[in-house]
TIBALUM-13393 format. One record per residue (C-alpha): x, z, y; residue in three letters. Coordinates in steps of 0.2 Angstrom, whole numbers, plus 5000, padded with zeros to 4 digits. Layout:
N
XZYALA ...
***
This chain:
332
610657235527MET 610057385523GLY 609057515532THR 610057605545PRO 610157795538ILE 609657925550LYS 610658025558ASP 611458095574VAL 613358085583LYS 614158245584LEU 614658275602PRO 616458275604ASP 616358495613ILE 618058605609PRO 617258735613GLU 615858695597ARG 617358675585LYS 617458875584ASN 616258995579LEU 615759085596LEU 615059255589LEU 614959365604LYS 613959215611LYS 612759215598HIS 612659405599ALA 612359425615GLU 610959265615TYR 609859365603ILE 609959535610ALA 609359445627ALA 607959355618TYR 607359535613GLU 607359615628ARG 606459485638ASP 604859505630LYS 604159405648ASN 605059255644ASP 603659105639TYR 604359055623GLU 604459235618TYR 602459255623CYS 602059095612VAL 602559125596THR 601759285594GLU 600959225578TYR 602659215570LEU 603359395579ARG 603559485562MET 604559365555SER 605359315573GLY 606159475572ILE 606859495556TYR 607759325561TRP 608459405574GLY 609059565567LEU 609659495549THR 610759365561ALA 611559535569MET 611859615553ASP 612959465546LEU 613859515566MET 614059685561GLY 612859695578GLN 611459785572LEU 611659935580GLU 611259855596VAL 609359795594MET 608059965597ASN 607760035583LYS 606260155585ALA 605560035593GLU 605759905579VAL 604960015567LEU 603560075578ASP 603259915578TYR 603059875559VAL 602160015557ARG 601059945570SER 600659805560CYS 600059865545GLN 598359845541HIS 597159945529PRO 597359815515CYS 598959855514GLY 599759685520GLY 600659675537VAL 600259545551SER 601459445564ALA 600859555577CYS 599559655582LEU 597559585584ASN 597959465570HIS 597759435551ASP 598959495537PRO 599859375527HIS 601359375513LEU 602359295524LEU 602359425535HIS 602459565525THR 603959505516LEU 604759505534SER 604059675536ALA 604859735520VAL 606459655526GLN 606659735541ILE 606459895533LEU 607359885522ALA 608759835535LEU 608659995545TYR 608160105529ASP 606360135532GLY 605560085519MET 604460265520ASN 603660225538ILE 602360115530ILE 601160125514ASP 602160035501ILE 600560065488ASP 599659965501GLY 600859835501VAL 601159825483VAL 599059825480LYS 599059705494PHE 600159575488THR 599759595471ALA 597859575474GLY 598659355479LEU 599059315461GLN 597959195456GLN 597159165437PRO 598659035433ASP 600059145439GLY 600059055458SER 599959165475PHE 599059145492VAL 599559165508GLY 598259295513ASP 596359285511LYS 595859145515TRP 596559025500GLY 597858925505GLU 599258915489VAL 600958855492ASP 602658905480THR 603258975498ARG 601959125493PHE 602659125476SER 604159175483LEU 603659285497CYS 602559385481ALA 603959425469LEU 605359445483ALA 604259585492THR 604059675477LEU 605659665469ALA 606359745487LEU 605159885482VAL 605559885464GLY 603859855459ARG 603959685451LEU 602759765437ASP 601559755450ALA 600959545445VAL 600959455430ASP 602759365432VAL 602459265415LYS 601159165424LYS 602059175440ALA 603459085434VAL 602358965422SER 601558905441PHE 603158865449ILE 603658755434LEU 602458655438SER 602858595453CYS 604458545447MET 604558355449ASN 605558205440PHE 606658225452ASP 607258395446GLY 606458455465GLY 604958565467PHE 603258525480GLY 602458645487CYS 600858625474THR 600858515458PRO 601158335464GLY 601658385477SER 603658305483GLU 605258365481SER 605658475498HIS 607158575501ALA 606158715508GLY 605058715492GLN 606458725480VAL 607358845490TYR 605758955487CYS 605358905469CYS 607258925463LEU 607259105475GLY 605659155462ALA 606259095449LEU 607959195448ALA 606859355452ILE 606159325441ALA 607659275428ASP 606959135422ALA 608158985431LEU 608558935413HIS 607258825415HIS 608058715429VAL 608858555427ASP 610358615435SER 611258435436ASP 609758325443SER 609158465455LEU 611058475464GLY 611158295462TRP 609358285474TRP 610258415482LEU 611958335488CYS 611258175493GLU 610458275508ARG 612158275515GLN 612358135528LEU 613658065534PRO 613658185549SER 614058325539GLY 612158375540GLY 610758405527LEU 609058335529ASN 607658415520GLY 607258255513ARG 607658075510PRO 607757975525GLU 607458135539LYS 608458185551LEU 609958355548PRO 609258505554ASP 610358665552VAL 609058765545CYS 609458655531TYR 611158725529SER 610158875522TRP 608858775511TRP 609958665504VAL 611358785503LEU 610858925496SER 609758815484SER 611658765475LEU 612358925477LYS 610858975465ILE 611158845453ILE 613158845454GLY 613158685464ARG 613858715481ILE 615558655476HIS 614758465476TRP 614658445493ILE 615958445507SER 616058605514LYS 617258535530GLU 615758415535LYS 614458535537LEU 615558685544VAL 615658555559GLY 614058515558TYR 613358675558ILE 614558725574LEU 614158585583ALA 612558645584CYS 613058785593GLN 612558815611ASP 614558875620GLU 613558935636GLU 612059035630THR 612359055611GLY 611359045598GLY 610958875586PHE 609858715587SER 609258615572ASP 610458465579ARG 611758445590PRO 611058485611GLY 609258515605ASP 608558715611ILE 609258855602VAL 608258995593ASP 608259125584PRO 607759035567TYR 609058895567HIS 610359045574THR 609859145559LEU 610059005546PHE 611858925555GLY 612459095553LEU 611859105536ALA 612758955529GLY 614158965536LEU 614159145528SER 613759045511LEU 615358925514LEU 616359085516GLY 616659105533ASN 617559285534ASP 616759345552ARG 614959345544ILE 614559465530LYS 614259395515PRO 612259345510ILE 611259335494ASN 610659165493PRO 608959235486VAL 608459375499PHE 609159285513CYS 609959455516MET 611659545518PRO 612259555499GLN 612759755504TYR 610759765506LEU 610259675489ILE 611659795480GLU 611059955488LYS 609259915483LEU 609659865465ASN 608859715465CYS 610159575464VAL 609759425454PRO 610659345442LYS 611359175448LEU 611759005436LEU 613458985434ASP 
***
């Protein structure tokens, strides 16, 4: 007998078969208000990205006006460093991940003018390495996540010319594997999160023609398990966040119809908490803003008309990407 497939069993809870939008909006709003909550306090190291997750989720649900705009903009401004980069919170080092999150937040609120954008561009460009890769900060870690962060940041502020895009593409392609997927560095195993980062960066650079869409599409579709959920690599459990990483990748390469939409919708909805609102990674686990955003984003990509359309490259509402005039070309 073969090894059983790692998967989860979906609970038969009628309430979770419907999208509980009101509950999810209440959950995000309450999370933002209760700053003495233990979970809020211990996630300080990723606060800027957490704000982006929450605000984007609220905008997708048409509830952005509920959030405290003035407080958010003051916070973003306070986290920009003299070097131009932005940190997760006060007294932390600036990093590309949080610099991108800050720019995305400012785009949501049409507030790009409240920070030093030239400084952001200088910080981002200064992290590109001779081989075209990007490090995340002054400590020098190279990862294809940072290639996406850099190109997305610069695209959103209209300054892709500040880096060597051709070299950036060359490095990303060096991380492509025999299965069509991508890793974090050359020779690293394929992972759905890295696939999204590399495809997103290639889309921004108008270089998707280098991708073997059929091989990669097949690898991505194999991430769907009998429960309907998606995992990030073979032999792993499903996780709602891959409803974004896998599904957005399939959308970028024009293969989103290769998976079972009905089964994935069922899995995502089963990960809702019908009492508190919010989404968790798997049914019955604790909810958080990260999985809440990516659950909603996945449903948006699957065509749920109660959620605003989302751009599969930037993970931002499509209307905003069109407003900023930086809509990347996708494959058919």
